[in-house]
C-alpha positions in Angstrom: -33.2 -2.0 103.6 -33.1 1.6 103.1 -36.7 3.1 100.7 -34.5 4.2 98.1 -31.3 3.1 96.8 -28.7 3.6 93.9 -26.1 1.0 93.3 -23.0 1.5 91.4 -24.7 4.1 88.7 -22.7 5.2 86.2 -23.7 7.5 83.1 -21.8 8.2 79.8 -22.4 10.4 77.0 -20.1 9.1 74.4 -16.6 8.8 75.8 -17.8 11.5 78.8 -18.1 9.7 82.0 -20.4 12.1 83.6 -21.6 9.9 86.9 -19.0 7.5 88.3 -20.0 4.2 90.2 -22.4 6.2 92.4 -23.8 4.8 95.3 -26.6 6.3 98.0 -28.5 4.5 100.5 -31.7 7.0 101.3 -34.1 6.3 104.1 -38.0 7.0 104.2 -38.4 10.3 104.7 -34.9 11.6 104.7 -34.0 15.0 103.0 -30.8 14.4 100.8 -28.9 17.0 99.1 -26.9 16.9 96.2 -24.3 19.6 96.2 -21.7 19.9 93.9 -20.2 22.8 91.3 -21.4 23.0 87.6 -21.0 19.5 85.5 -20.3 17.9 88.5 -22.7 15.1 87.8 -25.6 15.4 90.3 -28.5 16.6 87.8 -27.6 13.7 85.8 -28.0 11.1 88.8 -31.6 13.0 89.6 -32.5 12.8 85.9 -31.8 9.0 86.4 -33.7 8.6 89.7 -36.6 10.3 87.7 -36.3 8.1 84.4 -35.3 11.1 82.4 -31.6 9.2 81.8 -30.6 5.3 81.4 -28.2 4.8 83.5 -25.0 3.0 81.2 -24.7 0.5 84.2 -26.1 0.1 88.1 -29.5 -0.1 89.4 -32.4 2.0 91.2 -34.7 0.1 93.6 -37.2 2.1 95.3 -39.4 0.9 98.5 -38.2 -2.9 97.5 -39.3 -2.5 93.6 -36.3 -2.2 90.9 -37.0 0.7 88.6 -34.2 1.0 86.9 -36.2 -0.3 83.2 -39.0 1.3 83.9 -40.2 4.8 82.1 -40.5 7.9 84.2 -44.4 8.0 84.3 -44.5 4.2 85.8 -42.2 5.6 88.8 -44.8 7.6 90.8 -42.1 10.1 91.5 -43.0 14.0 91.8 -40.4 16.3 90.1 -40.0 20.1 90.5 -38.1 21.6 88.1 -36.0 24.9 88.3 -37.9 26.7 85.7 -41.3 26.6 87.0 -42.6 24.9 84.0 -46.6 25.7 84.6 -48.7 25.1 82.2 -49.4 29.0 81.1 -53.1 28.3 79.8 -54.5 26.4 82.4 -55.3 28.1 86.1 -53.9 26.9 89.2 -56.2 24.5 90.3 -55.8 22.8 86.8 -52.3 23.0 86.9 -52.3 21.6 90.4 -55.1 18.8 88.9 -52.8 18.2 85.9 -50.9 14.7 87.2 -54.3 13.8 89.0 -56.1 14.1 85.6 -53.4 11.7 83.9 -53.9 9.0 86.5 -57.6 8.8 86.0 -58.6 10.3 89.4 -62.5 11.2 89.7 -63.2 14.8 89.6 -64.6 15.3 93.1 -61.6 13.1 94.4 -59.1 15.8 92.6 -60.7 18.7 93.4 -60.6 17.5 96.9 -56.7 16.8 96.7 -56.2 20.3 94.8 -58.0 22.3 97.4 -55.8 20.0 100.1 -52.7 20.9 98.7 -53.4 24.6 98.0 -53.8 24.9 101.8 -50.8 22.9 102.4 -48.6 25.5 100.2 -50.7 28.4 101.8 -52.8 30.0 98.7 -56.2 28.5 99.2 -57.7 31.1 97.7 -55.7 31.5 94.3 -57.1 28.5 92.6 -58.5 30.3 89.8 -55.6 32.5 89.3 -53.2 31.9 86.3 -49.5 31.6 86.7 -48.7 35.2 85.4 -51.2 36.6 87.7 -48.6 35.1 90.5 -45.2 36.3 91.8 -42.3 34.1 91.2 -42.6 32.4 94.6 -46.1 31.9 94.2 -45.4 30.4 90.9 -42.5 28.1 92.6 -45.2 27.0 95.5 -47.6 26.1 93.0 -45.3 23.8 91.3 -44.4 22.1 94.5 -48.5 21.5 94.8 -48.4 20.0 91.6 -45.5 17.6 92.0 -46.9 16.4 95.1 -50.6 15.8 94.4 -50.6 12.5 93.2 -48.8 11.4 96.3 -45.1 10.4 94.9 -43.3 8.0 96.6 -40.5 10.2 96.1 -39.8 13.9 95.8 -36.8 15.4 93.4 -36.1 18.9 93.5 -33.8 20.4 90.6 -32.9 23.8 91.8 -36.0 25.1 92.4 -35.1 28.1 94.1 -32.6 29.5 91.9 -34.4 32.2 89.9 -35.8 33.7 93.0 -34.3 36.8 94.9 -32.4 36.1 98.0 -35.5 36.6 100.5 -38.0 34.9 99.2 -35.7 32.1 98.7 -34.7 31.5 102.3 -38.6 31.8 103.2 -39.8 29.4 100.4 -36.9 27.1 101.8 -37.7 27.2 105.0 -41.6 26.3 103.6 -40.7 23.4 101.4 -38.6 21.5 104.3 -41.7 22.2 106.8 -44.4 20.4 103.9 -41.5 17.8 103.5 -41.8 17.1 107.4 -45.3 17.3 107.5 -45.7 14.8 104.7 -42.6 12.4 105.2 -41.7 12.3 102.1 -38.6 11.1 100.7 -36.7 14.1 98.6 -33.4 14.3 97.0 -32.8 18.0 96.0 -29.9 19.2 94.1 -28.6 22.5 94.5 -24.8 24.2 94.1 -25.9 26.7 97.1 -24.0 25.4 99.7 -26.1 27.3 101.9 -28.8 25.9 100.9 -27.9 22.6 101.3 -26.3 22.8 105.0 -29.6 24.5 106.2 -31.9 22.3 104.5 -30.9 18.7 104.3 -30.5 15.3 106.8 -27.7 14.8 105.1 -25.6 16.4 102.0 -23.6 14.6 99.1 -20.7 16.8 97.8 -20.3 15.8 94.3 -17.4 16.6 91.9 -16.4 14.9 88.6 -19.1 12.6 88.6 -18.4 11.2 92.2 -19.6 11.2 95.7 -16.5 12.8 97.7 -18.2 12.7 100.9 -21.8 11.8 102.0 -22.9 13.2 105.2 -24.7 15.1 108.1 -24.3 18.8 107.5 -22.2 19.5 110.9 -19.8 16.8 109.7 -19.2 17.6 106.0 -18.3 21.5 107.5 -16.3 20.6 110.3 -14.6 17.2 109.3 -14.4 17.5 105.4 -13.6 14.2 104.2 -11.1 15.7 100.9 -9.3 18.7 100.2 -12.3 19.5 97.6 -15.1 19.1 100.4 -13.5 21.5 102.9 -12.4 24.1 100.1 -15.8 23.9 98.4 -17.9 23.9 101.5 -17.9 27.3 103.6 -14.7 29.5 103.3 -10.9 28.5 104.7 -7.9 29.9 105.6 -5.3 27.4 104.7 -2.1 27.4 106.9 1.2 25.2 105.9 2.4 23.5 108.5 5.2 20.6 109.4 4.1 17.2 111.2 5.8 16.8 115.0 4.1 13.6 115.9 1.0 11.3 115.4 -1.4 14.1 116.7 0.7 17.3 116.8 1.8 19.7 114.1 3.4 23.1 114.1 2.0 26.0 112.6 4.0 29.2 111.7 6.5 27.8 114.5 4.1 27.2 116.9 3.4 23.6 118.3 -0.3 22.8 118.3 -2.5 19.1 119.3 -4.8 18.5 116.4 -8.4 16.8 117.1 -7.5 13.9 115.0 -4.4 11.6 114.4 -2.8 12.2 110.8 -1.2 9.6 108.8 1.8 11.4 107.6 5.5 10.5 108.5 7.0 12.9 111.0 8.9 16.1 109.6 6.3 15.9 106.4 4.4 19.4 105.4 0.8 19.4 105.5 -1.8 21.5 104.5 -4.3 22.5 108.0 -7.3 24.5 107.2 -9.3 26.5 109.5 -12.7 27.9 109.4 -13.2 32.1 109.8 -15.4 31.8 112.9 -12.4 29.2 114.4 -10.2 32.0 113.9 -10.3 35.2 117.2 -9.5 38.4 117.2 -7.0 39.4 120.1 -6.1 36.9 122.7 -8.9 34.3 123.1 -8.4 31.8 126.6 -7.2 28.5 125.9 -5.6 29.5 122.5 -2.6 27.5 121.8 -1.5 29.9 118.6 -1.4 33.5 119.1 -0.1 35.7 116.1 0.7 39.0 115.6 -1.3 40.6 112.4 -2.1 43.5 110.7 -6.0 44.4 109.4 -6.1 44.3 105.8 -10.2 44.7 105.2 -13.3 44.6 107.4 -16.5 43.6 105.6 -19.8 44.0 107.6 -22.3 41.1 106.8 -25.2 42.2 109.1 -24.7 40.5 112.2 -21.4 39.3 111.0 -18.3 41.1 110.5 -15.5 40.0 108.1 -12.4 41.0 108.8 -9.0 40.1 106.6 -5.8 40.6 108.4 -2.1 39.6 107.3 -0.6 36.6 109.5 2.6 35.4 109.0 2.9 36.8 105.2 -0.8 35.2 104.6 -4.1 36.9 104.2 -6.6 35.3 106.9 -10.3 35.7 107.1 -11.9 35.8 110.6 -15.6 36.3 111.3 -16.4 38.0 114.4 -20.3 39.4 115.6 -21.3 42.9 115.2 -22.0 44.3 118.3 -23.2 48.0 118.5 -20.8 49.2 121.4 -17.9 47.5 119.6 -16.9 49.2 116.2 -15.1 47.2 113.8 -11.1 47.2 113.9 -9.5 49.9 111.5 -7.9 49.2 108.4 -3.9 49.1 108.7 -4.1 49.0 112.8 -1.6 46.2 114.6 -3.7 43.5 116.1 -3.4 39.5 117.2 -5.3 36.8 116.2 -5.5 33.3 118.3 -6.6 29.7 117.3 -6.4 26.3 118.6 -5.2 23.2 117.2 -8.3 21.2 117.9 -10.3 23.4 115.1 -7.9 23.2 112.6 -8.7 20.7 109.4 -5.8 18.3 107.6 -6.4 18.8 104.4 -6.4 15.4 101.6 -6.7 14.8 98.3 
């Protein structure tokens, strides 16, 4: 049996079903992200696991114990919030020790655990400071230490990085993941930021309208989305109109291609095919089945990547190419060619 099991969870607020038949099995030490747009139910799932919301139906089992009917303070769960929620009148050390003090841990053991946690988050000399004397990133580290200090069975992270600037977010998410791996703590992370979810997680749960549309490793979710929503929500897509010509073949812009997987659609039927920007190549690529004329419409410099927008067969297609100092990007308005392979096409399903 998995360490954390959510079985047929449902949550309704009046007539509004926010979470619908949600099922998830999490292994011990696994890092799971709940990813989706605002209002999809991901935070409600987290709050039910924490004990802040009571499920309308369904069950929650942690390490073999049914905790569905237990209060939040009976579940031994650590929670890190979007707002830092540090006590402004307590020092850093006192904030970290708060949960231990509530549990009645002796002072000498509290002090030792606080010192251990401050070393873990890289702030060993800041125990005597107050929250207002820390940067946003440092405050979040303290919030993480406070959540971890009582040695919880499960760590819950509710969009903890959204209030930080981009550079600090990247640094802190790496630190959180390293600490999580070091401690081996089972973790559920809620975010609407796909880059965070894909870069940090063992598995990603993509939610929409209260249901889990796909659960899988980041590589699977990105490269083989199970539904149209997952395909369009995770990453950038180019969408082509295609026609089925056989069990594993289709026609795109009049050119026959072999798809990576069979399609359960009748021959001659129209279907939508998607392609990630990195799978579209500027110029002729060896082995590409489709080469189409294009006109450059726009160029966006993104550092290591240059995103080019080109008009292809009446549609605007985005493609990514690596930035090279010896190869400047194409000029807007110039004629070009783009190439692609059928194996990279994603069949979009509802």
